[in-house]
Residue frames as qw, qx, qy, qz and C-alpha x, y, z in Angstrom:
[[0.118, 0.322, 0.497, 0.797, 14.95, 14.35, 2.83],
 [0.124, 0.218, 0.405, -0.879, 12.84, 17.30, 3.94],
 [0.112, 0.589, 0.779, 0.185, 9.10, 17.54, 3.40],
 [0.018, 0.083, 0.048, 0.995, 7.80, 20.91, 2.27],
 [0.126, 0.575, 0.723, -0.363, 4.44, 22.28, 3.42],
 [0.034, 0.056, 0.408, 0.911, 2.38, 24.14, 0.83],
 [0.358, 0.538, 0.590, -0.484, -1.07, 25.59, 0.22],
 [0.076, 0.050, 0.610, 0.787, -2.89, 26.16, -3.04],
 [0.440, 0.337, 0.309, -0.773, -6.17, 27.86, -3.84],
 [0.052, 0.140, 0.893, 0.425, -8.51, 25.68, -5.89],
 [0.223, -0.627, -0.582, -0.467, -11.69, 27.57, -6.69],
 [0.381, -0.764, -0.002, -0.521, -13.21, 28.78, -3.44],
 [0.876, -0.482, 0.021, -0.012, -11.25, 26.33, -1.28],
 [0.117, 0.785, -0.597, 0.118, -7.68, 26.29, -0.05],
 [0.972, -0.046, -0.227, 0.051, -5.83, 22.96, 0.08],
 [0.317, -0.761, 0.565, -0.025, -2.90, 22.20, 2.35],
 [0.974, 0.192, -0.116, 0.020, -0.47, 19.58, 1.10],
 [0.514, -0.666, 0.489, 0.228, 2.94, 18.17, 1.92],
 [0.781, 0.607, -0.143, -0.034, 5.51, 17.38, -0.73],
 [0.616, -0.516, 0.499, 0.326, 8.78, 15.47, -0.94],
 [0.627, 0.737, -0.166, -0.190, 10.76, 15.91, -4.14],
 [0.935, 0.027, 0.070, 0.346, 13.58, 13.76, -5.55],
 [0.436, -0.641, 0.199, 0.600, 17.10, 15.18, -5.50],
 [0.153, -0.179, 0.604, 0.762, 17.21, 15.08, -9.31],
 [0.551, 0.301, -0.030, -0.778, 14.49, 16.07, -11.73],
 [0.289, 0.040, 0.952, 0.091, 12.43, 13.14, -12.96],
 [0.392, 0.009, -0.462, -0.796, 9.83, 12.50, -15.62],
 [0.183, -0.229, -0.949, 0.114, 8.13, 9.92, -13.42],
 [0.370, -0.627, -0.392, -0.563, 4.48, 10.67, -12.66],
 [0.145, -0.432, 0.544, -0.705, 4.10, 11.97, -9.11],
 [0.371, -0.271, -0.880, 0.120, 2.69, 9.86, -6.32],
 [0.377, -0.458, 0.018, -0.805, -0.45, 11.20, -4.62],
 [0.309, -0.103, -0.881, 0.344, -1.09, 9.84, -1.12],
 [0.440, -0.461, -0.222, -0.738, -4.61, 10.12, 0.30],
 [0.012, -0.155, 0.795, -0.587, -5.37, 9.75, 4.00],
 [0.370, -0.472, -0.775, -0.200, -8.38, 8.28, 5.79],
 [0.362, -0.692, 0.010, -0.624, -10.39, 9.58, 8.74],
 [0.048, -0.977, -0.199, 0.056, -9.81, 11.13, 11.22],
 [0.677, -0.293, 0.187, 0.649, -6.17, 11.55, 10.13],
 [0.334, 0.908, -0.047, -0.249, -4.52, 13.99, 7.75],
 [0.695, 0.647, -0.303, 0.078, -1.50, 14.11, 5.44],
 [0.203, -0.713, 0.632, -0.225, 0.95, 13.67, 8.31],
 [0.894, -0.123, 0.396, -0.168, 0.12, 9.96, 8.27],
 [0.868, 0.460, 0.030, 0.186, 2.40, 9.65, 5.21],
 [0.036, -0.948, 0.315, -0.020, 5.37, 11.59, 6.61],
 [0.593, -0.475, 0.634, 0.145, 7.58, 8.51, 7.10],
 [0.742, 0.285, 0.576, 0.191, 6.87, 7.08, 3.65],
 [0.416, 0.900, 0.107, -0.076, 7.04, 10.18, 1.43],
 [0.075, -0.837, 0.497, 0.215, 10.81, 10.85, 1.69],
 [0.546, -0.212, 0.789, 0.186, 11.61, 7.24, 0.87],
 [0.625, 0.591, 0.507, 0.059, 9.43, 7.37, -2.24],
 [0.227, 0.956, -0.124, -0.134, 11.15, 10.60, -3.27],
 [0.366, -0.609, 0.661, 0.244, 14.51, 8.89, -2.90],
 [0.617, 0.163, 0.745, 0.192, 13.28, 6.42, -5.51],
 [0.193, -0.005, 0.496, 0.846, 12.82, 9.26, -8.00],
 [0.103, -0.616, -0.688, -0.369, 9.15, 10.12, -7.53],
 [0.143, -0.303, 0.169, -0.927, 7.65, 13.41, -6.41],
 [0.297, -0.390, -0.860, 0.144, 5.39, 12.51, -3.46],
 [0.205, -0.296, 0.006, -0.933, 2.41, 14.72, -2.61],
 [0.248, -0.397, -0.859, 0.206, 0.04, 14.18, 0.33],
 [0.183, -0.435, -0.113, -0.874, -2.89, 16.59, 0.58],
 [0.165, 0.207, 0.734, -0.625, -5.24, 17.14, 3.47],
 [0.033, 0.536, 0.772, 0.340, -8.75, 16.46, 2.23],
 [0.195, -0.459, -0.075, -0.863, -11.05, 19.48, 2.35],
 [0.705, -0.551, -0.140, -0.424, -12.41, 19.61, 5.90],
 [0.920, -0.316, -0.099, 0.210, -9.37, 17.83, 7.37],
 [0.703, -0.062, -0.031, 0.708, -5.96, 18.72, 8.66],
 [0.192, -0.522, -0.041, 0.830, -5.01, 22.23, 7.59],
 [0.084, 0.288, 0.632, 0.715, -7.13, 22.46, 4.44],
 [0.311, -0.220, -0.037, -0.924, -10.25, 24.63, 4.27],
 [0.056, 0.285, 0.896, -0.335, -13.21, 23.76, 6.49],
 [0.224, -0.250, -0.432, -0.837, -16.39, 24.54, 4.56],
 [0.391, 0.043, 0.556, -0.732, -19.72, 25.07, 6.30],
 [0.476, 0.305, 0.824, -0.035, -21.36, 22.97, 3.58],
 [0.433, 0.790, 0.173, -0.398, -22.35, 25.74, 1.19],
 [0.263, 0.745, -0.529, -0.309, -19.11, 25.55, -0.81],
 [0.303, 0.316, -0.898, -0.037, -18.56, 21.83, -0.24],
 [0.772, -0.270, -0.097, -0.568, -21.22, 19.18, 0.60],
 [0.318, -0.474, 0.789, -0.228, -18.80, 16.50, 1.93],
 [0.928, 0.180, 0.199, -0.260, -20.18, 13.71, -0.27],
 [0.744, -0.158, 0.513, 0.397, -17.88, 11.14, -1.95],
 [0.556, 0.622, 0.381, 0.398, -18.56, 12.78, -5.31],
 [0.042, -0.995, 0.042, -0.085, -17.69, 16.20, -3.92],
 [0.574, -0.633, 0.454, 0.253, -14.39, 14.84, -2.61],
 [0.740, 0.181, 0.524, 0.380, -13.72, 13.04, -5.90],
 [0.402, 0.812, 0.258, 0.336, -14.34, 16.13, -7.99],
 [0.256, -0.949, 0.181, 0.030, -12.35, 18.30, -5.58],
 [0.707, -0.361, 0.489, 0.362, -9.42, 15.91, -5.96],
 [0.633, 0.487, 0.437, 0.414, -9.69, 16.21, -9.74],
 [0.120, 0.964, 0.079, 0.222, -9.62, 20.01, -9.48],
 [0.533, -0.767, 0.309, 0.178, -6.67, 19.89, -7.05],
 [0.730, -0.091, 0.513, 0.443, -4.60, 17.76, -9.44],
 [0.474, 0.712, 0.356, 0.378, -5.57, 19.93, -12.39],
 [0.116, -0.990, 0.048, -0.063, -4.51, 23.08, -10.54],
 [0.569, -0.619, 0.472, 0.266, -1.16, 21.46, -9.76],
 [0.526, 0.647, -0.434, -0.341, -0.84, 20.59, -13.48],
 [0.337, -0.280, 0.899, -0.019, -0.59, 16.86, -12.81],
 [0.625, 0.228, -0.388, -0.637, -2.01, 15.06, -15.87],
 [0.876, -0.040, -0.469, -0.110, -1.26, 11.55, -14.58],
 [0.242, -0.630, 0.590, -0.444, -0.21, 10.15, -11.21],
 [0.485, -0.062, -0.863, 0.127, 0.26, 7.07, -9.09],
 [0.528, -0.562, -0.002, -0.636, -2.40, 6.90, -6.36],
 [0.388, -0.011, -0.837, 0.385, -1.83, 5.52, -2.87],
 [0.476, -0.488, -0.097, -0.726, -4.88, 5.53, -0.62],
 [0.280, -0.037, -0.875, 0.392, -5.80, 4.35, 2.87],
 [0.023, 0.256, 0.696, -0.670, -8.89, 4.05, 5.00],
 [0.153, 0.755, 0.634, -0.066, -12.42, 5.37, 5.01],
 [0.153, 0.923, 0.023, -0.353, -12.54, 8.48, 2.81],
 [0.200, -0.534, 0.670, 0.476, -9.23, 7.51, 1.23],
 [0.492, 0.260, 0.820, 0.132, -11.41, 5.11, -0.74],
 [0.383, 0.833, 0.170, -0.363, -12.66, 8.14, -2.70],
 [0.055, -0.647, 0.611, 0.452, -9.32, 7.85, -4.47],
 [0.369, 0.082, 0.902, 0.208, -10.48, 4.51, -5.90],
 [0.384, 0.730, 0.537, -0.176, -13.63, 6.19, -7.19],
 [0.120, 0.846, -0.243, -0.459, -11.46, 8.90, -8.75],
 [0.229, -0.371, 0.812, 0.388, -9.30, 6.26, -10.44],
 [0.396, 0.354, 0.843, 0.087, -12.32, 4.45, -11.87],
 [0.293, 0.858, 0.307, -0.290, -13.74, 7.75, -13.11],
 [0.261, 0.899, -0.312, -0.165, -10.42, 8.90, -14.63],
 [0.934, -0.131, 0.262, 0.207, -8.44, 5.76, -15.56],
 [0.652, 0.618, 0.015, 0.440, -6.40, 7.73, -18.12],
 [0.031, -0.853, 0.254, -0.454, -5.07, 9.92, -15.30],
 [0.691, -0.558, 0.423, -0.178, -3.92, 7.11, -12.99],
 [0.431, 0.545, -0.714, -0.084, -0.79, 5.08, -13.81],
 [0.491, -0.045, -0.853, 0.172, -1.17, 2.72, -10.85],
 [0.573, -0.595, -0.046, -0.562, -3.22, 2.26, -7.70],
 [0.396, 0.109, -0.804, 0.430, -2.00, 1.18, -4.27],
 [0.595, -0.559, -0.228, -0.530, -4.56, 0.43, -1.55],
 [0.222, 0.155, -0.788, 0.552, -3.86, 0.16, 2.17],
 [0.102, -0.375, -0.828, 0.404, -6.72, -1.11, 4.34],
 [0.283, 0.109, -0.063, -0.951, -9.68, 0.64, 2.78],
 [0.629, 0.275, 0.579, -0.440, -13.34, -0.41, 2.42],
 [0.043, 0.285, -0.757, -0.586, -13.78, -2.53, -0.71],
 [0.155, -0.253, -0.918, -0.262, -17.11, -4.33, -0.51],
 [0.386, -0.486, -0.271, -0.736, -20.81, -3.45, 0.05],
 [0.717, -0.447, -0.533, 0.050, -20.86, -5.49, 3.27],
 [0.447, 0.068, -0.377, 0.809, -18.53, -3.02, 4.98],
 [0.287, -0.868, -0.383, -0.134, -19.93, -0.82, 7.71],
 [0.113, 0.717, -0.319, 0.609, -18.44, 2.24, 9.33],
 [0.448, -0.081, -0.752, 0.477, -17.05, 1.25, 12.75],
 [0.342, -0.774, -0.533, -0.012, -19.40, 2.15, 15.60],
 [0.466, -0.503, -0.119, 0.718, -16.74, 4.45, 17.02],
 [0.147, -0.036, 0.356, 0.922, -16.90, 6.49, 13.80],
 [0.156, -0.569, -0.703, -0.396, -20.66, 6.20, 13.41],
 [0.354, -0.686, -0.496, 0.399, -21.05, 8.01, 16.73],
 [0.262, -0.243, 0.095, 0.929, -19.42, 11.12, 15.26],
 [0.138, -0.214, -0.517, -0.817, -22.52, 11.57, 13.11],
 [0.284, -0.557, -0.777, 0.073, -25.09, 11.04, 15.86],
 [0.146, -0.798, -0.155, -0.564, -27.11, 14.06, 17.07],
 [0.499, -0.819, 0.147, -0.242, -25.75, 15.71, 20.22],
 [0.867, -0.356, 0.261, 0.233, -23.32, 12.87, 20.96],
 [0.730, 0.397, 0.193, 0.522, -21.45, 13.55, 17.75],
 [0.065, 0.912, -0.016, 0.404, -21.27, 17.25, 18.55],
 [0.579, -0.765, 0.275, -0.061, -19.56, 16.48, 21.85],
 [0.896, -0.124, 0.308, 0.294, -17.25, 13.74, 20.60],
 [0.659, 0.524, 0.185, 0.507, -15.93, 15.66, 17.61],
 [0.019, -0.919, 0.129, -0.371, -15.03, 18.69, 19.73],
 [0.733, -0.601, 0.311, 0.065, -12.74, 16.51, 21.85],
 [0.346, 0.741, -0.558, -0.143, -9.23, 16.45, 20.31],
 [0.374, -0.373, 0.841, -0.116, -8.57, 13.15, 22.06],
 [0.857, 0.330, 0.260, -0.298, -10.88, 11.42, 19.58],
 [0.548, 0.687, -0.473, -0.066, -7.79, 11.33, 17.35],
 [0.124, -0.486, 0.831, -0.239, -5.80, 9.42, 19.98],
 [0.665, 0.019, 0.640, -0.384, -8.62, 6.96, 20.60],
 [0.808, 0.515, 0.063, -0.281, -9.27, 6.33, 16.90],
 [0.483, 0.692, -0.536, -0.007, -5.71, 6.06, 15.63],
 [0.134, -0.449, 0.843, -0.262, -4.45, 3.94, 18.49],
 [0.722, 0.092, 0.579, -0.369, -7.46, 1.63, 18.49],
 [0.785, 0.573, -0.030, -0.234, -7.32, 1.26, 14.72],
 [0.430, 0.672, -0.597, 0.085, -3.56, 0.76, 14.58],
 [0.924, -0.263, -0.276, -0.014, -3.46, -1.45, 17.66],
 [0.715, -0.035, -0.256, 0.650, -0.23, 0.08, 18.91],
 [0.272, -0.788, -0.191, 0.519, 0.88, 3.14, 20.85],
 [0.466, 0.710, 0.155, 0.505, 1.47, 6.25, 18.73],
 [0.490, -0.045, -0.294, 0.819, 4.08, 8.68, 20.04],
 [0.095, -0.760, -0.417, 0.489, 2.94, 11.77, 21.92],
 [0.118, -0.430, 0.316, 0.837, 4.73, 13.92, 19.35],
 [0.023, -0.139, -0.778, -0.613, 2.76, 12.42, 16.47],
 [0.112, -0.636, -0.761, 0.064, -0.54, 12.55, 18.32],
 [0.122, -0.648, -0.189, 0.728, 0.03, 16.23, 19.10],
 [0.002, 0.216, -0.513, -0.831, 0.35, 16.90, 15.36],
 [0.118, -0.353, -0.857, -0.355, -2.81, 14.94, 14.58],
 [0.163, -0.667, -0.635, 0.353, -4.74, 16.81, 17.30],
 [0.227, -0.250, 0.018, 0.941, -3.62, 20.26, 16.18],
 [0.131, -0.283, -0.511, -0.801, -6.44, 20.97, 13.66],
 [0.444, -0.605, -0.649, -0.128, -9.04, 20.13, 16.34],
 [0.446, -0.526, -0.330, 0.645, -7.32, 22.46, 18.81],
 [0.198, -0.045, 0.220, 0.954, -7.16, 25.30, 16.28],
 [0.392, 0.003, -0.183, -0.902, -10.82, 25.44, 15.27],
 [0.557, 0.135, 0.686, -0.449, -14.16, 23.84, 16.10],
 [0.649, 0.506, -0.212, -0.528, -14.75, 23.66, 12.33],
 [0.199, 0.373, -0.901, -0.097, -12.54, 20.55, 12.24],
 [0.262, 0.114, 0.889, -0.357, -15.08, 18.67, 14.33],
 [0.559, 0.505, 0.267, -0.601, -18.01, 19.98, 12.30],
 [0.465, 0.536, -0.563, -0.424, -16.32, 18.89, 9.06],
 [0.018, 0.173, -0.982, 0.070, -15.81, 15.41, 10.49],
 [0.443, 0.324, 0.661, -0.513, -19.51, 15.23, 11.37],
 [0.564, 0.586, -0.083, -0.576, -20.48, 16.31, 7.84],
 [0.292, 0.449, -0.804, -0.260, -18.16, 13.73, 6.29],
 [0.143, 0.003, 0.965, -0.220, -19.51, 10.86, 8.37],
 [0.485, 0.441, 0.495, -0.571, -23.13, 11.86, 7.71],
 [0.595, 0.666, -0.107, -0.438, -22.54, 12.07, 3.95],
 [0.291, -0.467, 0.797, 0.247, -20.15, 9.17, 3.44],
 [0.784, 0.353, -0.107, -0.499, -22.78, 7.17, 1.48],
 [0.302, -0.461, 0.831, 0.072, -20.85, 3.98, 2.15],
 [0.690, 0.229, 0.682, -0.082, -23.28, 1.44, 0.61],
 [0.598, 0.783, 0.111, -0.129, -23.51, 3.34, -2.68],
 [0.090, 0.834, -0.533, -0.114, -19.78, 4.00, -2.82],
 [0.459, -0.328, 0.825, 0.026, -18.91, 0.39, -2.09],
 [0.731, 0.443, 0.511, -0.090, -21.31, -0.86, -4.77],
 [0.446, 0.875, -0.148, -0.115, -19.61, 1.50, -7.23],
 [0.125, -0.703, 0.698, 0.058, -16.16, 0.31, -6.21],
 [0.646, -0.055, 0.760, -0.037, -17.07, -3.37, -6.38],
 [0.699, 0.631, 0.331, -0.065, -18.52, -2.90, -9.86],
 [0.248, 0.918, -0.280, -0.133, -15.64, -0.72, -11.01],
 [0.432, -0.528, 0.715, 0.155, -12.97, -3.32, -10.28],
 [0.773, 0.292, 0.563, 0.024, -14.47, -5.47, -13.02],
 [0.576, 0.787, 0.129, 0.179, -13.32, -2.95, -15.63],
 [0.218, -0.914, 0.334, 0.071, -10.11, -1.88, -13.93],
 [0.932, 0.283, -0.062, 0.217, -6.93, -3.01, -15.71],
 [0.177, 0.834, -0.388, 0.351, -4.22, -0.70, -14.34],
 [0.581, 0.120, -0.694, 0.408, -1.46, -2.19, -12.14],
 [0.536, -0.662, -0.005, -0.524, -2.76, -2.37, -8.57],
 [0.426, 0.159, -0.764, 0.458, -1.09, -3.23, -5.29],
 [0.627, -0.648, -0.171, -0.397, -3.07, -3.99, -2.14],
 [0.329, 0.274, -0.706, 0.564, -1.10, -3.85, 1.11],
 [0.634, -0.518, -0.320, -0.477, -3.26, -5.19, 3.90],
 [0.129, -0.385, 0.711, -0.574, -2.86, -5.18, 7.66],
 [0.489, -0.136, -0.827, -0.242, -4.32, -8.59, 8.41],
 [0.283, -0.354, -0.749, 0.483, -5.30, -7.74, 12.01],
 [0.146, -0.263, -0.140, -0.943, -7.52, -4.78, 11.01],
 [0.108, 0.243, 0.807, -0.527, -10.24, -4.56, 13.70],
 [0.387, 0.498, 0.234, -0.740, -12.67, -2.81, 11.34],
 [0.622, 0.528, -0.309, -0.489, -12.21, -4.24, 7.84],
 [0.905, -0.063, 0.421, 0.013, -12.07, -7.90, 6.78],
 [0.192, -0.537, 0.640, 0.515, -9.23, -9.08, 4.55],
 [0.595, 0.258, 0.757, 0.081, -11.36, -11.36, 2.40],
 [0.491, 0.831, 0.206, -0.161, -12.42, -8.73, -0.20],
 [0.037, 0.832, -0.497, -0.244, -8.77, -7.83, -0.77],
 [0.434, -0.260, 0.849, 0.148, -7.77, -11.48, -1.05],
 [0.621, 0.491, 0.607, -0.066, -10.61, -12.18, -3.48],
 [0.371, 0.895, -0.071, -0.237, -9.62, -9.28, -5.74],
 [0.095, -0.687, 0.686, 0.218, -6.00, -10.43, -5.88],
 [0.530, -0.020, 0.847, 0.051, -7.07, -13.99, -6.64],
 [0.574, 0.612, 0.533, -0.107, -9.51, -13.04, -9.42],
 [0.398, 0.917, 0.006, -0.032, -7.61, -10.26, -11.27],
 [0.850, 0.135, -0.008, 0.509, -4.15, -10.62, -12.77],
 [0.274, 0.678, -0.063, 0.679, -3.45, -6.89, -12.50],
 [0.485, -0.750, 0.129, -0.430, -3.85, -6.91, -8.71],
 [0.578, 0.198, -0.684, 0.399, -1.13, -7.98, -6.27],
 [0.630, -0.716, -0.120, -0.278, -1.57, -8.50, -2.54],
 [0.400, 0.340, -0.638, 0.564, 1.02, -8.01, 0.19],
 [0.662, -0.618, -0.386, -0.177, -0.11, -9.14, 3.64],
 [0.070, 0.525, -0.547, 0.648, 1.19, -7.49, 6.79],
 [0.550, -0.259, -0.794, 0.014, 0.42, -10.23, 9.28],
 [0.357, -0.446, -0.571, 0.590, 0.50, -8.01, 12.38],
 [0.025, 0.083, 0.124, 0.989, -0.63, -4.78, 10.71],
 [0.126, 0.550, 0.730, -0.385, -3.99, -3.24, 11.51],
 [0.342, 0.813, 0.471, -0.027, -6.19, -0.45, 10.10],
 [0.152, 0.972, -0.172, -0.057, -3.57, 2.31, 9.87],
 [0.940, -0.054, 0.052, 0.332, -0.54, 0.22, 8.86],
 [0.492, 0.659, -0.098, 0.561, 1.53, 3.21, 7.74],
 [0.391, -0.851, 0.164, -0.310, 1.77, 4.31, 11.38],
 [0.650, -0.570, 0.502, -0.026, 4.01, 1.37, 12.36],
 [0.810, 0.070, 0.526, 0.252, 4.93, -0.62, 9.24],
 [0.309, 0.878, -0.104, -0.350, 6.30, 2.17, 7.06],
 [0.143, -0.559, 0.746, 0.333, 9.46, 0.27, 6.08],
 [0.444, 0.155, 0.878, 0.089, 7.55, -2.82, 4.96],
 [0.443, 0.758, 0.413, -0.240, 5.05, -0.67, 3.06],
 [0.152, 0.841, -0.329, -0.401, 7.73, 1.38, 1.33],
 [0.259, -0.344, 0.855, 0.290, 9.65, -1.74, 0.28],
 [0.485, 0.392, 0.782, -0.026, 6.48, -3.30, -1.12],
 [0.378, 0.858, 0.176, -0.300, 5.65, -0.17, -3.13],
 [0.001, 0.744, -0.547, -0.383, 9.20, 0.21, -4.47],
 [0.357, -0.113, 0.902, 0.213, 9.32, -3.45, -5.53],
 [0.477, 0.608, 0.618, -0.146, 5.91, -3.12, -7.16],
 [0.266, 0.884, -0.096, -0.371, 7.03, -0.04, -9.10],
 [0.140, -0.555, 0.741, 0.352, 10.20, -1.81, -10.25],
 [0.452, 0.163, 0.872, 0.089, 8.24, -4.84, -11.47],
 [0.422, 0.759, 0.477, -0.138, 5.90, -2.58, -13.39],
 [0.576, 0.292, 0.250, 0.721, 8.76, -0.55, -14.88],
 [0.082, -0.954, -0.252, -0.142, 7.73, 2.73, -13.23]]
């Protein structure tokens, strides 16, 4: 099943997104897939067609500042979690999506959790793949360096930072073809590196994690956590604790998966999501 590439103007900013549609029209809420850093929507390309085959429209946007979406200099977009959250709300409103299933992964993808907690009436279910979940989490040193003066300027203008980050985080070799696609935004414009710097500097991880930890206490929507247990950057304990304490949260463990599990465990992830949807009657 082919994936279509689209753009849409939302206020002053243009979003790029990929979309896979089911062969027959469906009333099922669409699935929105949100990437982490320093990736973009291509990280979902193996999973989206399989979700569409199950009868769900699957949409994966590039966050503002990433992939092929607009790269603001900061005047139109401050790169804070709340700016990303509100931009996501505007994106979905412009696409006329009143309710959706959310699938998120990684640092920055966690903004999707904040969106869900802010707009629970607009989220039918939440699926989390290896994302920060507790206030103890710190940005990996490799990513912290992107926000350092001078050093960050040099590192983020090197397209190979994508190779180093994705392969170290996933723990396995990623094909040259896929890496070339991930590098492309950094080869097209230096603004990609500057947007990454702005995101890292404004990630506000302690505040965001405190908000997420508190928000789970009031969260009742069906939730699936799929966790790569060998993640070099994020511990599995917060995910395990959430699944143990809350009846609405299920946990699927990928014993050999790491931080970007969708890069190598797409079949296992898709099967887990499809089974979860069937159990919930979606």
